[in-house]
MITIMAR-795872 format. One record per residue: residue number from 1; x negated, y negated, z negated of N, C-alpha, C in turn. Coordinates in Angstrom, 1 decimal. Last residue first. Layout:
[rec NUM [X Y Z] [X Y Z] [X Y Z]]
...
***
This chain:
[rec 190 [51.3 239.5 68.5] [52.7 238.9 67.8] [53.5 238.2 68.8]]
[rec 189 [50.2 242.2 70.4] [50.3 240.8 70.3] [51.5 240.3 69.3]]
[rec 188 [50.0 245.0 70.7] [49.4 244.6 69.4] [49.5 243.1 69.5]]
[rec 187 [51.8 245.5 72.9] [52.5 245.6 72.1] [51.5 245.1 70.5]]
[rec 186 [51.9 244.5 75.9] [50.7 244.1 74.8] [51.5 244.1 73.2]]
[rec 185 [54.0 245.9 76.9] [52.7 245.7 77.5] [51.8 245.5 76.7]]
[rec 184 [56.2 245.3 75.5] [56.0 246.7 75.7] [54.6 246.9 76.3]]
[rec 183 [56.2 242.4 75.2] [56.0 243.5 73.9] [55.4 244.7 74.1]]
[rec 182 [56.9 241.8 77.5] [55.5 241.3 77.0] [55.3 242.3 75.8]]
[rec 181 [59.5 242.5 77.8] [58.3 243.2 78.6] [57.3 243.1 77.9]]
[rec 180 [60.7 241.1 75.9] [60.8 242.0 76.0] [59.7 243.1 76.8]]
[rec 179 [59.8 238.5 77.2] [59.5 238.7 75.8] [59.3 240.7 75.6]]
[rec 178 [61.6 238.6 79.5] [60.2 238.4 79.6] [59.4 238.5 78.2]]
[rec 177 [64.3 239.0 78.2] [63.6 240.2 79.2] [62.3 239.6 78.7]]
[rec 176 [64.3 236.2 76.6] [64.3 237.6 75.8] [63.8 238.7 77.0]]
[rec 175 [64.0 234.4 78.9] [63.2 234.5 77.5] [63.5 235.8 76.8]]
[rec 174 [66.3 234.8 80.4] [65.0 235.3 81.0] [64.1 235.4 79.7]]
[rec 173 [68.1 234.1 78.4] [68.3 235.8 78.9] [66.8 235.7 79.7]]
[rec 172 [67.9 231.6 77.8] [67.5 232.7 77.1] [67.7 233.9 77.6]]
[rec 171 [66.1 229.8 80.6] [67.2 230.1 79.8] [66.6 231.3 78.7]]
[rec 170 [63.5 228.6 81.4] [64.7 227.6 81.2] [65.5 228.6 79.9]]
[rec 169 [60.1 229.6 80.9] [61.4 229.9 81.2] [62.7 229.0 80.5]]
[rec 168 [56.8 229.4 82.0] [57.7 228.5 81.6] [59.4 228.8 81.9]]
[rec 167 [54.0 230.5 81.4] [55.2 231.2 82.1] [56.2 230.4 81.4]]
[rec 166 [50.8 229.2 81.9] [52.2 229.2 80.9] [53.0 229.6 81.9]]
[rec 165 [47.4 230.0 81.3] [48.7 230.2 82.3] [49.8 230.2 81.5]]
[rec 164 [44.1 228.3 81.4] [45.4 228.5 80.4] [46.8 228.7 81.7]]
[rec 163 [42.2 228.4 82.7] [41.9 228.9 81.5] [43.2 229.4 80.9]]
[rec 162 [40.9 228.2 85.9] [42.0 228.3 85.5] [41.7 229.0 84.1]]
[rec 161 [38.6 228.6 87.4] [38.5 227.3 86.8] [39.8 227.2 85.7]]
[rec 160 [37.0 231.9 87.4] [38.3 231.0 87.8] [38.0 230.0 86.9]]
[rec 159 [35.2 233.5 87.7] [34.6 232.1 87.7] [36.0 231.2 87.6]]
[rec 158 [36.3 236.3 87.9] [35.8 235.7 86.4] [35.1 234.4 86.5]]
[rec 157 [38.4 237.3 89.4] [37.8 236.0 89.3] [37.3 235.5 88.4]]
[rec 156 [39.2 240.0 88.7] [39.0 239.9 90.1] [38.1 238.3 90.4]]
[rec 155 [40.6 239.2 86.3] [39.6 240.4 85.9] [38.6 240.6 87.7]]
[rec 154 [42.6 237.3 87.1] [41.4 237.0 86.4] [40.3 238.2 86.2]]
[rec 153 [44.4 238.9 88.6] [43.4 237.9 89.0] [42.2 237.4 88.5]]
[rec 152 [45.1 241.0 86.5] [44.2 241.6 87.3] [43.4 240.3 88.4]]
[rec 151 [46.9 239.0 85.0] [45.6 239.9 84.6] [44.6 240.2 85.4]]
[rec 150 [48.6 238.8 86.9] [47.6 237.4 86.1] [46.5 237.9 85.6]]
[rec 149 [49.6 241.0 87.5] [49.1 240.0 88.6] [48.4 239.1 88.3]]
[rec 148 [51.0 241.8 84.9] [49.8 242.5 85.8] [49.2 241.9 86.7]]
[rec 147 [53.1 239.7 85.0] [51.9 239.8 83.8] [50.7 240.6 84.4]]
[rec 146 [54.1 239.8 87.4] [53.5 238.8 87.0] [52.7 239.0 86.0]]
[rec 145 [55.6 242.3 86.8] [54.5 242.0 88.0] [53.8 240.9 87.5]]
[rec 144 [56.9 242.2 84.5] [55.8 243.1 84.5] [55.0 243.0 86.0]]
[rec 143 [58.8 240.5 85.6] [58.0 240.2 84.1] [56.8 241.1 84.3]]
[rec 142 [59.9 241.6 87.4] [59.2 240.4 88.0] [58.3 240.0 86.6]]
[rec 141 [61.5 243.4 86.0] [60.2 243.9 86.8] [59.4 242.7 87.1]]
[rec 140 [63.3 241.9 84.7] [62.2 243.1 84.1] [61.1 243.2 84.8]]
[rec 139 [64.8 240.6 86.7] [64.0 239.7 85.8] [62.8 240.7 85.0]]
[rec 138 [65.1 241.4 89.9] [65.6 241.8 88.7] [63.8 241.3 87.8]]
[rec 137 [65.6 238.5 92.3] [64.8 239.6 91.9] [64.8 240.0 90.3]]
[rec 136 [67.2 236.8 93.2] [67.9 238.0 92.9] [66.9 239.1 92.3]]
[rec 135 [67.1 234.4 94.4] [66.6 234.8 95.0] [66.8 236.4 94.6]]
[rec 134 [68.3 232.3 92.6] [68.8 232.8 93.6] [68.4 234.0 94.5]]
[rec 133 [65.8 234.0 90.2] [67.1 232.9 90.5] [68.0 233.2 91.5]]
[rec 132 [63.5 235.2 90.2] [64.7 235.7 89.7] [66.0 235.1 89.6]]
[rec 131 [61.1 234.0 91.9] [62.4 234.5 92.8] [63.5 235.3 91.5]]
[rec 130 [59.2 233.4 89.2] [59.5 232.9 90.5] [60.1 234.2 91.0]]
[rec 129 [59.7 232.1 86.4] [59.9 233.2 86.7] [60.2 233.5 88.4]]
[rec 128 [57.1 229.3 86.9] [58.7 229.9 86.2] [58.4 231.3 86.9]]
[rec 127 [54.2 228.1 85.4] [54.9 228.6 86.3] [56.1 229.6 86.0]]
[rec 126 [51.4 225.9 85.1] [53.0 226.3 84.6] [53.6 226.9 85.5]]
[rec 125 [47.8 225.8 84.4] [48.8 226.0 85.4] [50.4 226.7 84.3]]
[rec 124 [44.3 224.4 84.0] [46.0 224.7 83.5] [47.2 225.1 84.4]]
[rec 123 [43.0 223.6 85.3] [42.1 224.4 84.1] [43.6 224.9 83.8]]
[rec 122 [41.9 223.3 88.8] [43.0 223.2 87.6] [42.7 224.1 86.7]]
[rec 121 [40.8 223.3 91.5] [40.2 223.2 90.0] [40.8 222.9 89.3]]
[rec 120 [42.0 224.0 93.6] [42.6 222.6 93.6] [41.6 222.2 92.1]]
[rec 119 [41.5 226.8 93.7] [41.0 225.9 94.8] [41.2 224.2 94.6]]
[rec 118 [43.1 227.6 91.4] [41.3 227.4 91.6] [40.7 226.6 92.8]]
[rec 117 [45.5 227.0 92.6] [45.0 226.2 91.6] [43.7 226.7 91.4]]
[rec 116 [44.9 228.9 94.5] [45.5 227.7 94.9] [45.5 226.8 94.0]]
[rec 115 [45.3 231.4 93.0] [44.2 231.1 93.7] [44.0 229.6 94.2]]
[rec 114 [47.7 231.4 91.7] [46.3 231.0 90.9] [45.3 231.0 91.9]]
[rec 113 [49.2 231.6 94.1] [49.5 230.5 93.4] [48.2 230.3 92.4]]
[rec 112 [48.3 234.3 94.6] [48.3 233.0 95.6] [48.4 232.0 94.9]]
[rec 111 [49.4 235.8 93.0] [47.8 235.5 92.7] [47.8 234.4 93.7]]
[rec 110 [52.3 235.2 93.0] [51.9 235.1 91.9] [49.8 235.0 92.0]]
[rec 109 [52.7 236.2 95.6] [53.0 234.7 95.5] [52.3 234.1 94.2]]
[rec 108 [51.7 238.9 95.3] [51.0 238.0 96.7] [51.1 236.4 95.9]]
[rec 107 [53.8 239.8 94.0] [52.7 240.0 93.0] [51.6 238.9 94.2]]
[rec 106 [55.7 239.6 95.7] [55.8 238.9 94.5] [54.5 238.6 93.8]]
[rec 105 [55.1 241.3 97.9] [55.1 239.8 98.2] [55.5 238.9 96.8]]
[rec 104 [55.0 244.0 95.8] [53.7 243.4 96.9] [54.0 241.9 97.1]]
[rec 103 [58.1 244.2 95.6] [56.9 243.9 94.4] [55.3 243.3 94.9]]
[rec 102 [59.0 244.4 98.3] [59.6 242.9 97.1] [58.1 243.1 96.4]]
[rec 101 [59.1 245.6 100.4] [57.8 245.4 100.2] [58.2 243.9 98.8]]
[rec 100 [62.6 244.1 101.2] [61.6 245.0 101.7] [60.1 244.5 101.1]]
[rec 99 [64.7 242.6 100.2] [63.9 242.1 101.9] [62.8 243.2 102.1]]
[rec 98 [65.6 242.9 97.9] [65.9 243.6 98.9] [65.6 243.7 100.3]]
[rec 97 [65.3 239.5 96.9] [65.3 240.8 96.4] [66.0 241.7 97.6]]
[rec 96 [63.2 237.5 98.4] [64.3 237.4 98.4] [64.5 239.0 97.8]]
[rec 95 [59.7 236.9 97.1] [60.7 237.3 98.1] [62.1 237.3 97.5]]
[rec 94 [58.2 233.5 96.6] [58.8 234.6 96.4] [59.6 235.3 97.2]]
[rec 93 [56.3 231.2 97.3] [57.4 231.6 97.9] [57.4 232.9 97.8]]
[rec 92 [55.5 228.1 95.9] [54.9 229.7 95.8] [56.1 230.4 96.5]]
[rec 91 [53.9 225.6 95.7] [55.0 225.9 96.2] [54.7 227.0 96.4]]
[rec 90 [52.3 223.5 93.2] [51.8 224.8 93.9] [53.4 225.3 94.4]]
[rec 89 [51.7 220.2 92.3] [53.2 221.4 92.4] [52.6 222.4 93.4]]
[rec 88 [49.7 218.6 90.0] [50.1 219.3 91.5] [51.3 219.7 91.5]]
[rec 87 [49.6 216.8 87.7] [48.7 216.7 89.0] [49.2 217.2 90.4]]
[rec 86 [52.3 216.6 86.0] [51.3 217.5 86.2] [50.7 216.9 87.9]]
[rec 85 [54.5 214.9 84.9] [52.8 214.7 84.5] [51.8 215.6 85.1]]
[rec 84 [55.8 213.8 88.2] [55.9 214.6 87.2] [54.0 214.2 86.2]]
[rec 83 [55.6 212.2 90.2] [56.1 211.5 89.0] [56.1 212.5 88.0]]
[rec 82 [53.6 214.0 92.5] [54.9 212.7 92.0] [54.5 212.1 91.2]]
[rec 81 [51.8 215.9 92.6] [53.1 216.0 91.0] [54.1 215.1 91.5]]
[rec 80 [51.3 216.9 95.6] [51.3 215.9 94.4] [52.2 216.3 93.7]]
[rec 79 [51.5 220.1 96.9] [51.6 218.7 96.8] [51.5 217.9 95.6]]
[rec 78 [50.7 223.4 98.7] [50.7 222.6 97.6] [50.8 220.9 97.9]]
[rec 77 [51.8 226.6 99.5] [51.6 225.3 99.9] [51.2 224.5 98.7]]
[rec 76 [50.5 229.8 99.1] [51.4 228.7 99.1] [50.7 227.5 99.4]]
[rec 75 [49.9 232.6 100.5] [49.5 231.2 101.0] [50.3 230.3 100.3]]
[rec 74 [51.7 235.0 100.4] [50.3 235.0 100.2] [49.7 233.5 100.1]]
[rec 73 [54.1 234.0 101.7] [53.8 234.6 100.2] [52.7 234.5 99.7]]
[rec 72 [53.9 231.0 103.4] [54.1 232.7 103.3] [53.9 233.0 101.9]]
[rec 71 [55.9 228.4 104.7] [54.8 229.1 103.9] [55.1 230.2 103.6]]
[rec 70 [55.9 227.2 108.2] [56.5 228.1 106.9] [55.6 228.4 106.0]]
[rec 69 [53.6 225.0 109.3] [54.4 226.1 109.4] [55.2 226.6 108.1]]
[rec 68 [51.7 222.9 109.0] [51.0 224.3 108.8] [52.1 225.3 109.2]]
[rec 67 [52.7 220.3 109.3] [51.2 220.5 109.9] [50.9 222.3 109.8]]
[rec 66 [55.3 220.4 108.5] [55.3 219.9 110.1] [53.3 220.5 110.6]]
[rec 65 [54.7 221.4 106.1] [55.9 222.3 106.9] [55.2 221.7 108.4]]
[rec 64 [53.6 219.0 105.2] [53.1 220.3 104.9] [53.7 221.3 106.2]]
[rec 63 [55.7 217.2 105.5] [54.5 216.9 106.0] [53.9 217.9 106.1]]
[rec 62 [57.4 218.3 103.6] [58.0 218.1 105.1] [56.8 217.8 105.5]]
[rec 61 [56.0 217.7 101.2] [56.5 219.3 101.3] [57.0 219.3 103.0]]
[rec 60 [56.2 215.3 100.9] [55.0 215.8 101.1] [55.0 217.0 101.7]]
[rec 59 [58.8 214.7 100.7] [58.0 214.1 101.6] [57.1 214.8 102.3]]
[rec 58 [59.3 216.2 98.1] [59.8 216.5 99.3] [59.4 216.0 100.8]]
[rec 57 [57.6 214.3 96.7] [57.2 215.9 96.6] [57.9 216.5 98.0]]
[rec 56 [58.0 211.7 97.0] [57.3 212.2 97.1] [56.9 213.7 97.6]]
[rec 55 [60.8 211.2 95.4] [61.1 211.5 96.5] [59.7 212.1 97.2]]
[rec 54 [60.4 212.9 92.2] [60.7 211.9 92.9] [60.2 212.1 94.7]]
[rec 53 [60.1 215.0 90.0] [58.8 214.4 90.6] [59.0 213.0 91.5]]
[rec 52 [62.8 215.5 89.9] [62.0 214.5 88.4] [60.8 214.0 89.3]]
[rec 51 [63.8 216.5 91.8] [64.5 215.4 91.5] [63.4 214.9 90.5]]
[rec 50 [61.9 218.4 92.5] [61.7 217.8 93.1] [62.7 216.2 92.4]]
[rec 49 [62.4 220.4 90.1] [60.9 219.6 90.2] [61.1 218.5 91.2]]
[rec 48 [65.2 220.9 90.3] [64.5 220.0 89.2] [63.2 219.5 89.4]]
[rec 47 [65.1 222.4 92.8] [65.4 221.0 92.9] [65.1 220.1 91.6]]
[rec 46 [63.1 224.4 92.2] [62.9 223.8 93.1] [63.6 222.1 92.9]]
[rec 45 [64.8 226.1 90.3] [64.0 225.2 89.8] [63.3 224.2 90.9]]
[rec 44 [67.9 225.2 92.0] [67.2 225.8 91.0] [65.9 225.2 90.7]]
[rec 43 [67.8 223.3 95.5] [68.3 224.1 94.1] [67.3 224.8 93.2]]
[rec 42 [66.2 222.5 97.3] [67.8 222.0 97.0] [68.3 222.6 96.3]]
[rec 41 [63.9 221.9 99.1] [64.0 222.0 97.4] [65.5 221.4 97.0]]
[rec 40 [62.4 223.4 101.4] [63.5 222.8 101.4] [64.1 222.7 99.9]]
[rec 39 [59.8 224.9 102.5] [60.2 223.7 101.6] [61.2 222.8 101.4]]
[rec 38 [60.7 227.1 103.9] [60.8 225.5 104.6] [60.3 224.6 103.3]]
[rec 37 [60.3 229.1 101.9] [59.6 229.3 103.0] [59.4 227.5 103.8]]
[rec 36 [61.0 228.1 98.7] [61.7 228.7 99.9] [60.6 228.3 101.3]]
[rec 35 [59.4 228.2 95.7] [60.2 227.6 96.9] [60.6 228.7 97.6]]
[rec 34 [58.8 227.5 92.9] [59.4 228.9 93.0] [60.2 228.4 94.4]]
[rec 33 [56.3 225.9 91.6] [57.9 225.7 92.2] [57.7 227.2 92.8]]
[rec 32 [54.0 225.3 89.1] [54.5 226.3 90.2] [55.8 226.3 90.7]]
[rec 31 [52.0 222.9 88.4] [53.1 223.6 88.1] [53.6 224.3 89.2]]
[rec 30 [48.8 221.8 87.2] [49.8 221.9 88.4] [50.8 222.7 87.8]]
[rec 29 [47.7 221.0 84.8] [47.3 220.2 85.9] [48.3 220.4 87.4]]
[rec 28 [50.3 219.8 82.3] [49.2 221.0 82.8] [48.8 220.3 84.4]]
[rec 27 [52.4 219.5 80.6] [51.4 218.6 80.6] [50.4 219.5 81.2]]
[rec 26 [55.9 220.0 81.5] [54.4 220.6 81.0] [53.7 219.3 81.3]]
[rec 25 [58.5 219.1 82.4] [57.6 218.0 81.3] [56.5 218.8 80.8]]
[rec 24 [59.6 221.1 84.1] [59.1 219.6 84.7] [58.2 218.7 83.4]]
[rec 23 [59.9 223.3 82.7] [58.6 223.1 83.4] [58.5 221.6 83.9]]
[rec 22 [61.7 223.2 79.7] [61.4 222.4 80.9] [60.2 222.4 81.7]]
[rec 21 [61.5 226.6 78.0] [61.6 225.1 77.9] [61.8 224.3 79.6]]
[rec 20 [59.3 228.7 76.1] [60.9 228.1 76.5] [60.9 226.9 76.6]]
[rec 19 [56.5 230.4 77.4] [57.2 229.0 76.9] [58.6 228.9 76.8]]
[rec 18 [54.1 232.6 77.2] [55.6 232.5 77.1] [56.2 231.2 76.8]]
[rec 17 [50.5 232.4 78.1] [51.6 231.7 77.1] [53.2 232.1 78.0]]
[rec 16 [46.9 233.7 78.3] [48.5 233.4 78.7] [49.3 233.0 78.1]]
[rec 15 [43.6 232.4 78.1] [45.2 232.1 77.8] [46.3 232.4 78.3]]
[rec 14 [40.6 233.8 79.3] [41.8 233.1 79.9] [43.3 233.3 78.9]]
[rec 13 [39.2 236.1 78.9] [39.1 234.7 78.0] [40.2 233.7 78.3]]
[rec 12 [39.4 238.5 79.5] [38.5 237.7 80.4] [38.3 236.3 79.9]]
[rec 11 [41.2 239.7 77.9] [39.8 240.2 77.8] [38.9 239.2 78.8]]
[rec 10 [43.1 237.0 76.9] [43.0 238.1 78.1] [41.9 238.7 77.7]]
[rec 9 [45.4 235.9 74.5] [44.0 235.7 75.6] [43.5 237.1 75.9]]
[rec 8 [48.5 235.1 74.0] [47.4 236.6 74.3] [46.1 235.7 75.2]]
[rec 7 [51.5 234.0 73.2] [50.2 233.6 73.5] [49.5 234.7 73.4]]
[rec 6 [55.0 233.2 72.8] [54.4 234.2 72.8] [52.8 233.7 73.4]]
[rec 5 [56.3 230.2 72.8] [56.9 231.7 72.0] [56.1 233.0 72.0]]
[rec 4 [56.4 227.1 72.5] [55.4 228.5 72.8] [56.0 229.4 72.2]]
[rec 3 [58.7 225.1 73.5] [58.2 226.0 72.7] [57.3 227.0 73.2]]
[rec 2 [58.8 221.5 74.8] [59.0 223.1 74.9] [58.4 224.0 73.8]]
[rec 1 [61.8 219.3 74.2] [60.5 219.8 73.6] [60.2 221.5 74.2]]
***
């Protein structure tokens, strides 16, 4: 069972949460997959999502690549959720740490995911700590970018259909870092 550890209502009315647990069991309209540009879901969060969601996710991902080519940071792909509780999987490509312009690329992946969720008329989205696994992006830096990007996205898009964003973290070390950064940014939030 997933546990909500932190929750904040943004000035724009949306709710942001830190959740510890398994993103594949979140009952949201869309989950964000930390993907690679070729949508080959062989490791990390992508593997877990593809395994739990079934063959349809990889098949639809392959079809997306055939039609659209490699996925960019700013324009995530999307597929059905297959056998997941979520209706959709949004495949966001974050940067490999050290590839250049990393902060901007991560912000584009986060805001692009929210934009796709809006295009799909989603009310709720769960996302992992994009790029902090095998792509090596420092967790503390990623947390700050994710929070500020989410807040900016909703300020810039007041008519967003997305009302809840859950940042779902599996391991305790990620949870600890994301909570520390949360408390630094939003000290008034319990």
